[in-house]
N, C-alpha and C positions, 0 to 999 in steps of 0.2 A: 305467758305470765303474768301479770302482775307487780310491780315492785312492793305493792303491798303486801299483797300473797306469798311476792316473797319471802318480804320478813319476819312473818307467823309460821315459816317449817325453821326447824332447829337444823343449824350446820350442824354435820361433825369433816371429821379428816376426809372420811370419804364420800361424802356427798356428792353425787357424781356435776360432773361442772356442767352437761345439759341440762339440772334441774332450773338455771341461773337468766335470770333475764336480760334477755344481748345477747341470747346461746342459744341456736335453734339445732336443727340434725349434721348441716352440711359443717357449722361452727363447730360444733361437740364435734365430728369426726374427724375436721383438721387440726383440732384440740388435741382430738389422739393420739392421732401421727407422730404426733412431737412428746409425748408422752407425758400429757397434759389430760389425764382423766377426768381425777378425783380433785375435792379442793383443795384435798393435801396436793397434789402432784403441781397444781397452782401456786397456791407462794410459795411455795419449794423450785418453782421457774423467777430465777433470778435475773436481773437487767445483766442486760450483755454489753450497755453502758450505760454514759451519764451525760444530760446538758446542763450546763453548767451557765443559767438562766440571770446571774446578778450584774457581772460587770456590763454596766451601759461605753457603746460604741461612741465614740464623736466624732459626726457625719463628715469633720474634715479632715479624719486620718488612714479611713478607710482607703485600702489598697487590694488589686484582686490577690481574689482565692486566697484568702482573709474567712475565718465565724463571726461576724458581727451578732450586737443580741443592740434593738430598737423600743425606744417607749415612743407613740407616738397614734400618729391620725392616719387612718387608710380610707382613705377613698375610695367608693362603691367601685366593686368588680365590675372589669369587660370583658365579656364571654366571647368566645367567634372560636369556629373550626379554623383547625392550623392546616397552610395551602400543604395542599399534598399527599395532608395525614386527616382526613376528616374525620375520620373515628375520635379526634384525643381535640380535649380544648386548649384552647389555650389563651389563658385568662390573665391583663393587666390592673394594676392598680398603684395608684402614686399612697408615699407613706408621711406623711408633712409632720417634719421634729420641730422645733423652736424655731419655726421658719426660715429652713433649709425641707427639700421634699430629697428623696429617688424612689425610682423606680422598681417597681415589686411584679415580677413573674414566673407566672407555673408553663408550664407545659403540656401541661396534662393537672391540670387540679382536684386536687385532693376532692371525695365525696363530701364532707363532712362541711368543706368551703360553700358548697352552690347553695346557693340561696341563705347565709349566713350572717353572710359582713354587708348591711347597708351603707351606704356611705357615712364618713364621721362616729367610727369609733371613736374609741381609743384601744390600741392595744396594743401585745405584748409581738414584735418579731425575730425570729434567732435565720439562720442560715450565712452562708456563702456569698460571697460580694464576685461578680462574675466581671465578662468585659459584655457590652449591647452593641447592637449594631449601627449605630452611629460614634463609638468611640470612648463611651463616656461605660461609668459603673453602674451596676443593676442589682439589686439582693431577687437570684433566682430560687425554686422553690423552697423559702421559708417554713417555718413552722408558724402561726399565729393562736397567741391568744386574745378573748378579750377579757377587757381590765372591769368590765358589765358588775360581774363580782368579785369586784375585790383582784389583789393581785395573788397569785398561783403560788406551787411550791419554787423556791431561787431552784434549786439542782434537783431535774424532770432524770429518772430511768427512762432509758429505747431496750424494749422488750425485742428477740430473734424467734418473729413471731411467723406466722404462715398465711399467705397473700390473703386467705378469707378472713380472718379477725383483724380488726387495724389498732393500732398501738390507741388511740385514744379510747376506746370501744375494752381493752382490754385495760388498761390504765385502772377505770371505770371501773368493771368488776373489782379488781384486789381491791381496793379504796372499798369497795361497798362487803367485802367476806375477811378484810385483814382484821379488825377489833376481836369478832367474837373467835375467827378460824386462828389467827397465835397461841391465841389460849388455849387454844387445846393440843395444842403443838408436843410429845412429852421430851425433855431433856433425858440425854444417853450418860451421862455423867452425875451421880447422887450431888446433892446439894452440898453436901460439905465437902466434897470435894471441889466443886467446881469451885469454890470464895469470890471474888469480885466479880467471874465471867460470867457475860451476857447471856440471859438463859433465849433459850432459840427461838422464843416467840420475841425473845424484842431487839431478834440480830435479824430475823427475819420483818418484821418492822422496820428500821433502821435500815433495809437496803434496799425496800419498795417506797418507804418514803424516808429520805435521808431530810434530815436536822438542816435546821439552816446550815449551822457551824460546822459541818461535814466537811471534810478535804476530799474535796473530786478528786484529787491526783490520786487517793488511796483509792478510793469508790472505782476511779477508771481498772487502780491495778492490782482489782480485788484483795487490794491489803489493807482496808480499814480492821479498824477491832471486831463489827459483827462477820466481816468473810471472816472472820482467826476465831474468833468461835463457835461460829459454822464449821469448820475445820476441823478443830480439835473436838468436840461432841461425834461429828464422824468417825473422826479415826480414833475418838477411844472405843466407839462403839465395833470397828473394825476389830482392833486388836483386843478386847475382851473375846471374841468371836474366835480369833484364830487363840488365846488364849485357851480358849476351851477345847477346841479341840487340839492341842496341843497337850492337855493335862491326859482326854480322852485314850489320846495316840501312846501315851506315854503308858498306860495301863491296859494294853491290849498284847495279850497275846500272839509273842513272835517266833515262825520258825526262825531259829539258829541254827547256826553253821558254822559248823567244831571239828569238820573229820581233818583230815592230813590236805594240805592243798598239791595234791596230785595232777590237776589234770589240768588246772593253772597255774605253776610249773613251768609244767609242760610246754602250754601256748604264749606264759611271754615268753620266749625261750627259741623260740619259733618265728617269730615275728621279725620280718623284716626289715625291721625300721627300729630305728630306741623312742623308748618314750617319752614324753616331757613330761619339766620335772610337774604341772600339773595334771598329768595322767596322772603318774604315778601319787601324789594325794591325793585327788578324788579315788583312784583303788583302795586309798590306806582309809579312808575317813567311810567308804562305802564296805569297807571291810570290815572295819571296827563295830558297822550297824548289824552285821549282817549275824556278828556271832553272840553279842545280844536275846535273851529270851522276850523280846518287847518287838513289836514288826516298825521296821523300819519305812521311814517316808520323806523320800528322800530327793531331790529334788534335785540333776544336772544340765549346768548354765555353762553354754561353749558358744562362743560365731561358728559360723556355719564353716567349717572344714576343721573343729580343732577337734576329731577324734573323740566324739563321744561315743560311736557307734563298737568304740573297739571297749572301750570300756565297759559299756554295755554287757560284750559279749564273756569279758572278764565274773563277770558279776551272773551272766546267764552258768556259765565253768564253773563258780564257785559254785550254788547250786545243784549242777548235778553231780558234779562229786560229795554232795553230802546229802546225798540221797533223795534231793530232789528233784522238781521239774523247774522250765521257767516255760511263760509265756512273753513272745515279743509282739505289741500289733502296735501299728504301724497308719497314716491315715491315709493312703493309697494302697494299692494290688500293687501299681508297680518299684513301690519305697520298701515293702514288705516282702517282692520276690527278690532286692536287690540284697534287704541284709542276709536273705534266707543261702541266695547264692553267697552274700562275702562268707558268712559263719562258716558254709561247705570247704571254702578256699581256702580260708585260713585257722581254721581247726583241723583240717587234713591227717588222719591214722592218726589224732583220738576217740576212738571210735564210739561219739557218740553220737543216738538215735537224734534224728532232726528233723523235722516236716512242714510243710506249706501251707496252712487253710485261710482259701480266700475266695469269693464269691467266682472266680473259676475254677474250682477246686472245684467238681460237683459227683453225681453215682458213689462208683464203687471207691472210687479214687478218695473221695471225703467219709464213704462209711469206714473205712482201712484208717484218717489219722483221726476221727473221731473213737472211734472202737478201742485203737492203743493211747488215746491217752487217755480213755475212760482207763485204762486198764497200768497205765501207767507204765506202759514199753517203750514210745518218744516222751524221750527228755526236755525238749527242747521244743517250741512249735512260733515258724512268723508267719503272722498273719493281720487281715485289717479286723473292722468290727463280724465278721465271720468267728472266729473264738470266743466271741463273749455270746450267740446264738444261743436259743434255750436248749437244744437237746443237744448241746459242748460242755463233756464233765469232766476236768483232769484230778487226777488221786492225788496229788502229795505235788501240787503248786507249792511252791516254795517262792515266788519269785514272778509279781509282774514287772515289765519293763515298759514304757509308751513313749512314743518315739513321736515327736513335734506337739508335747498333747497337747496345746493347746487348741486341735483345730476335735478334740474331742471333748462332748461335753461331760457333763458334772455324771453323769448317770453309766455314763457309757464307760467311765473310770472306777466306778463304785460297781459295775457286771463284773467288767474285770475280777474287779477285785475277791468278787465270790464265790470265784472258782474257787478261793482254798480260804480257806477262814484263819487261819495262821499267814496264810502269803506276805510277801514284803513287798515295800512298791518303790520301785525306781520311775520316776519322772523324766523327760532331758526334750529340753527348748532350744530351737537358737535363734528365739525372741528375745534381740539387743536390750538388756536392760543393768543399769547398773550398778555393782557391785553394791555399792552402803547403801541403792536403797534396796534391792532385793533383801539384802539382809535384814532393812528395819521391816520389809511391811511381811517378810510369810516367815513371820514367827512360828506360827506353825507345821514347818515344815525345817527342813535340815539340806541345807542349799551346799551346796559345791559346783568350783567354778572353773570352766579350761580355759585358758583365760591368753595361752600362746601356739598360736599355730607349729605344729609337726616342719623337721625341715623339709625341705626339698619343692613346701608348696611353695606357688610359682607368682609373686603380688600382682594384682589385677588393676589396670593405667583407670584410671572416668579419667570420662571426656565430657568436654558438654558444648553440645552442639544446635545450631539453631536450625526449624524444621527446612528455613530457605537455603541449607546446604545437602537437600537428599540426595540431589544427582552426588555429591563430591562424594558422601556416605554407600552409595550404592555402590559407582566404581570400585570405595576400599571393600565392600564386601565379594565381590570380584574376584578380587586380589587374593583374598583369604580362601575365599573358596579354591580357588584353583592352588591354592599348599596347601591344602589336606583339613580345611579347619573349618567347622561346625559351627554354626549363627542360630542362638535364640534370637527372636523377633517378634518384642511382647510390643501389644496393643489395647488403649481402653475398654474397645467395643469389640461386643460380636454383630453388632447388627449397625447402621447406622442411623442410631439411635436423634444424633444431637447432628453430627459430623460425622459425616457417610467416607472420608479421607479413612480416619482413622479406625475402621476395623477390622478385623481381619478380614476376612470375606478378599476386600478390595485393596488392603494390603502386600496378602498374596499373588492378585492380579497384576499390585503394578509394581512386583518385585519381577513375577515370571518375565514380564515384557524387557526387566533391564540388564537383568542379571546374568539373561544368554539360559543355557544350557542347566542353572540349577537345577535343584531335584528337590522341588517344596512344598511343604506340605502340612495344612492348618489345625490346629488343636482349640478349645473353647468349654465354657464347664456345660456346655449345651447336649453336646455330643454323646451318643451311649459311653459306655466303659468302656467295653469291645471297640470300639471305633479310638478311644479315647490312649487307649492301651495298644493298637496296635502301629498310631503314630508312636506317641514317646518308644518306640519299639524302635518301627524304622530309627530311628531321628541314632538311637543308644547303638546299633547293630552297621548303622553306617550308609541304609538304602537313600539315610537323604541324606542333603546340603542345611539345608535352614525349613525353619520351622518356625511357626508363624502361630501368635498364642496369643492368648489374655493369658495374666495374671494365676492361673492356672498349675504353668508352671514350678511357680512360688517353692511349692514341696516336688520335690520329684525324683529323676535320680542322674547318678552317676555316670556324667559323660568326658571321661579324658579328655575326648576333642575338640569337646565346642570352647572356642577360645573367644567368640565374640557374640555378646548379648547386647543389642538396640532396645532400650526403653521409649514408645513413644510417644508425645504429650507426657510426660517425664514424672510436670510438671503437678499430676496430677494424684501422684505417690505420695503416701509418708514417706519419712528419710529410713525409718523400720524395715517398709514394706522394699522399696528400690534398694536395700542392702544385703536384703534376701533374694531379689531376684540376680544381684552382683554377680551371686553367689554359688549359680547356677555354671558361669563358669572358674579360671582356676585352677583346678583339678589337676589338670595333666602338666609336660614339664613345659610345652609351650608358653611364649608370653601372650597372654589374654587380656583384651581391653569390655569396658564397659561403655558405652557409648547412649549420656542421656540424650535427648534429641527434643528441647522448649520448642511448646508450641510458637506462632508467630506472634499472637494474641496474649503470649502467660506476662505477668503484669512484673513490680521487681522485685516482689518480692517474692514472686516463688522461684526467679532468675535467683537470685541471694540465696536461697534456703537448699540450689541446686550446684549453686557453688559450691556450699559445706557437701555436701557429697564427696568434693574430689578431693576433702583436705579429712576427709573423716574416713578413716582407712580401717579400721578396726569397730566393733561389734561395740564397743564403749566408748566410742565417738560416736561413733552415731544415735545411742541410748539416752545420751547425756544433750546433744544435739537436740533430735529426736521430743525429748522430753520440755527442751527450753520452749522452743516452734510451739509445738501442738497441742501443751499439759499430758493431762494423763488418760483422757474422756482412753483415748486411742494405744492405751500402751500396750494390747497385745493384737495390734492392727485394724481389730476388728469386734466391734461389742457382739457377746455371743454368751455364754453361759457358760460360767466361771471366769469373765473376763471381774476385772475392779466395780464392784459397785461404788465407788471417788464417787461424788459427784462437785464439795465446796474443793477438795484438797488441790492445793500445790504442788508435786511431789519434791520436785531440787528445793524450792525455796523448803519448802516444813520437813525437811529429816527433824532440827529436832524433836517438831513439835509431835513429828513420829513413834519416837524414841520416850518423850514425856508423855503421852498414851500411852506405852504399853506398860511404863512400871504405876501407871494411874490403875490401868487395867488387872493387873499383878496386886495390888493392894486390894482394893474389889474385889476382887477374886479370890485371896486371902483372907480374909472375914466377912465375905457371903460368898464360901463358892457351890453356892446351889440358885443364890439369886433370887432367894426366896422372901428375903426382906423389904417392907415397905417403902423405903431409899433408895431402890436397886430395879424399881419396878420400870422404869424409864429405862433403864441394862439394858433389863431382860426385855424388855416389846423390840428394840433397835438389833439386839441379839437375834429373836425369831425370824429380826426380818432380814436380817443377812444371812443367814440359816439358809431361805426358802429361795435368797437370792443363786443360789450358790458362788455363798461370795469368794472362795479364793481359788487359786491356782489348785490347790493340793485338798481338796478336800474330796477325799474318795470313802467315806467312812459315815 
C-alpha cells in the first residue's frame, strides 16, 4: 500500500496494523502475537527504555564498557564475511571526530545500514566502547543516524519487538499514526475530575516522542508525568469497574444462614489442633457475611499451609446446618479427592451426606451423585469442573467454594454461582499478594487473610546450589530416600526444546543411574489425566520415592512424607511460583528442604533474585519482593482470563494512587450512577472494556 493511499484512509483505534505501509502479513502476525493487532494496540505499546543522545562524549575520556555518543564523519563501510561464520557480515568503518578518529565495528551489519552510508556522511553514533584486537578501544555495534536531514530527537524510544519488526520501522510507523490516533483515545477520568493532569493522548505523545527537556531517568524508571497520567487513568477505570460490581453485589439477595450453629460447634470441638487467631478472625468475618440477606463475595487469602481448607469446611457446615447445600470446586481431580477425604475424616460422626464428583466418577455412580444433588439429599459435594456440567442441578445451593480460584476462568466461576441464584461465594487462593495491595485492588470483594501458620508446621530450609553441584545433590537425595523421605524434582521442560538436560525424561534417566534403587516416575502436562493421577497417587501412597515433574505439581495434594523439593533451572521461574512449589514440602513433622538449582549460565540478576527466596520465607515477603522485581504483569503467575488488566500501573509504588483512584471513582458514581451523562462517556467505555476482559479475581456475577 502506498504512503499516499494510506494517508487517505480515516484511522480509527480499531484499524488493523496490517493496513499500514511496511506491515505485511508476516509482520502483522508477529505483532499480533505480541498483542499489537490494531492502531490502538500500537500506540499503547510503550517504549521499554530510552536512549539519551544529548551528551557528546570527548574522545579522550573513553573507557572500556561506557556508552558513548559522538558526532562526526563516517568513512565508507568495509564489509566482508566473518572467518568461520561466512553467513555473517563483519563491517568496519572509521569515525572522524575533531581531527581524531575511532574504529567502528559491526559483527553482523544491521539491514538498514547496507548501502545506506557512503563515505563522508555526517552522523550521530551511539554505542558501547569495547576493546579491539590490537589492545585499543573501538565502538561496537552502534546505532547510526545520518544528519543529512538535520538532528533527530535527543531522547529516542527503544521498543520490545518481535525479530520481524525492526526498531526504525516501528518508530516510523508510530510517528506516522500518532498525531491522529492519540486524539482518538478517550480519557477514563472525566475532564472536571482530571484537573491539570495530562490527557491520555498527550501522555502517549510524550512517551513515544519525549520532548527535549524530558528527564531520561524518570522515563527509564516509568515515573514521568506521562507514565503517572496513564497509570491513573487506567486505575480509575479499574476502580470504577470494581465499585460498580460492589454496588451490584450489595443489592443481590443471598441465602442467609441464621440457624443455630450445631454442626460448626461440634466440628470445632472435634479438631485435634487449635485454630490460629487469623483462622478464628476469618471464620468470624465469613460467619457475619453469611448471616446477611445479601450474597457473600469473599476472597480468603492465605499462605501455603495456613489452614484455608479448615475455614472452608467450617463454612460448608454452616450452610448445611442452615438447611442449604455446599459445593467445593478444585482445579484437579486429586485435590478434589483430597478435600473429600479430609472432610470425611475431620467431620466423621457429624452425619453430613457428602459426595465426590470428578471426571473419574462415571456411569451409575455419577448418576447417583447428580440425582442426590438435584433432590437435595447430598449436602456437600466436592469436585472439579464436573460440578458445573450442564446436567448438574443443585436443589438448595447456599455456598459455592472455589479453591485455587485463579486457575478457573471467569465463566467457570459464573457457572458455579449459576447453580444457585442466591448462593454465597467463597474463593480461596495461596497466590502471595501483599495485604495492603489486596485491600486496595480488590474493592469489589470482602477479603480475609490467613497470615500465620498453624503450630507444628516445620519451617522449610531453602538452599541455593549451582548446576555444577549436581553430583553432590544426587548423593544427598540418595541419603534422604534411605531415611524414608520422598522427593519432588521439578524441571522446566517436558522435552528438550532448548536444553535436553533439563527435560523430564532425561532428568529421570539421569537420576535413575545416580540414585540406584530409587523408585522414580515422571509427571507432566501432556500426560492423560488418568496417567497423572496414577503417578500422584503412587507418590502419595509410598509406591514411589522420587517424582520428576514439571510445574504441574504446583497445585497438588498433601504428601506429609515429602521432605525435599529440587527445582532445576530455578532462575526461569518467578518468586511467587517458586514459593508455591516450595510449599509442596514441609507438610509433615520431618525437617524439609527446598533446593534451588541455578543453571551455570544464570546471570547475576537471576542469582540475586534467587537469593531473595532464601530470605523470603512467608508469602507476604515473597509477594513484595516479586512485585518489586517483576511488576504487575504476572501477579497471578500467568496472564489468563481473570488476571488483572493493568498495563501501566506499578502496584507497589502506586498504592497511594490506587486509593486516590477509588475515591474519585466513588465520586463519579455518586453523581452519575449509570454513567449516562456526556462527561462520563470515556469512563463508560473504559468500564465496558474492563468487564469484557474479566477484570477481577472475583467477578462471578
